[in-house]
C-alpha positions as CSV (number, residue, x, y, z in Angstrom):
1,S,63.1,115.5,63.4
2,Q,60.0,113.4,64.0
3,L,61.4,111.7,67.0
4,E,62.3,115.0,68.7
5,R,58.8,116.4,68.0
6,I,57.2,113.2,69.5
7,D,59.6,113.3,72.4
8,S,58.7,116.9,73.0
9,L,55.0,116.2,72.9
10,Q,55.4,113.4,75.5
11,R,57.5,115.5,77.8
12,E,55.0,118.3,77.6
13,R,52.2,116.0,78.8
14,A,54.2,113.8,81.2
15,R,53.7,116.0,84.3
16,E,50.0,116.4,83.8
17,H,49.6,112.7,83.1
18,W,51.6,111.8,86.2
19,N,49.6,114.2,88.4
20,L,46.3,112.7,87.1
21,M,47.6,109.1,87.8
22,Q,48.5,110.1,91.3
23,E,45.1,111.7,91.8
24,L,43.5,108.5,90.5
25,R,45.4,106.3,92.9
26,E,44.3,108.6,95.8
27,Q,40.7,108.5,94.7
28,R,40.7,104.7,94.4
29,Y,42.1,104.5,97.9
30,A,39.5,107.0,99.3
31,L,36.7,105.0,97.7
32,M,38.1,101.7,99.1
33,Q,38.3,103.3,102.6
34,L,34.6,104.4,102.3
35,Q,33.6,100.9,101.3
36,R,35.4,99.3,104.1
37,K,33.5,101.1,106.8
38,P,31.1,99.0,108.9
39,V,28.3,101.3,107.8
40,T,28.8,102.9,104.4
41,D,27.3,106.2,103.3
42,P,25.8,105.6,99.9
43,D,26.0,109.3,98.9
44,A,29.7,109.5,99.9
45,V,30.5,106.3,97.9
46,A,28.6,107.6,94.9
47,N,30.4,111.0,95.0
48,A,33.7,109.4,95.4
49,H,33.0,107.1,92.4
50,E,31.9,110.2,90.3
51,R,35.2,111.9,91.1
52,L,37.1,108.8,90.2
53,S,35.2,108.4,86.9
54,A,35.8,112.0,86.0
55,T,39.6,111.6,86.5
56,E,39.5,108.4,84.4
57,R,37.7,110.2,81.6
58,E,40.3,113.0,81.7
59,L,43.1,110.4,81.4
60,L,41.4,108.8,78.4
61,R,40.9,112.2,76.8
62,M,44.6,113.0,77.3
63,Q,45.6,109.7,75.8
64,A,43.4,110.3,72.8
65,E,44.8,113.8,72.3
66,M,48.4,112.4,72.6
67,H,47.6,109.7,70.0
68,N,46.2,112.3,67.6
69,S,49.2,114.6,68.2
70,V,51.6,111.8,67.4
71,R,49.7,110.9,64.3
72,D,49.9,114.5,63.1
73,V,53.7,114.2,63.2
74,L,53.8,111.0,61.1
75,N,53.6,110.8,57.3
76,E,50.9,108.7,55.6
77,E,52.8,105.5,55.5
78,Q,53.8,105.7,59.1
79,R,50.2,106.4,60.1
80,E,49.1,103.3,58.2
81,R,51.6,101.2,60.0
82,L,50.6,102.7,63.4
83,D,47.0,102.0,62.6
84,S,47.7,98.4,61.6
85,M,49.6,97.8,64.9
86,H,46.6,99.1,66.8
87,G,44.0,97.2,64.7
88,F,42.4,100.3,63.3
89,G,40.5,99.9,60.1
90,Q,40.2,96.1,60.4
91,Q,36.9,94.3,60.0
92,Q,35.5,92.9,63.2
């Protein structure tokens, strides 16, 4: 069924998503610690921010892939309903 296929997709990606979220939390903490030092190393702060940004990009990529995978399971009417809930296709 559709629900089983969607549930399977979500379970497949859950561990990777969780690991990236944990990594993101650790990177935010590390960046905060760098910024709290009396004398901050600009290169260290920049490098930490780059790592954090890369992890955020990966999470966004995963979310987009998941969205597309779920859409692939739905029929046309369901995709239209999903799109309208997310505001896709509306004039702005």
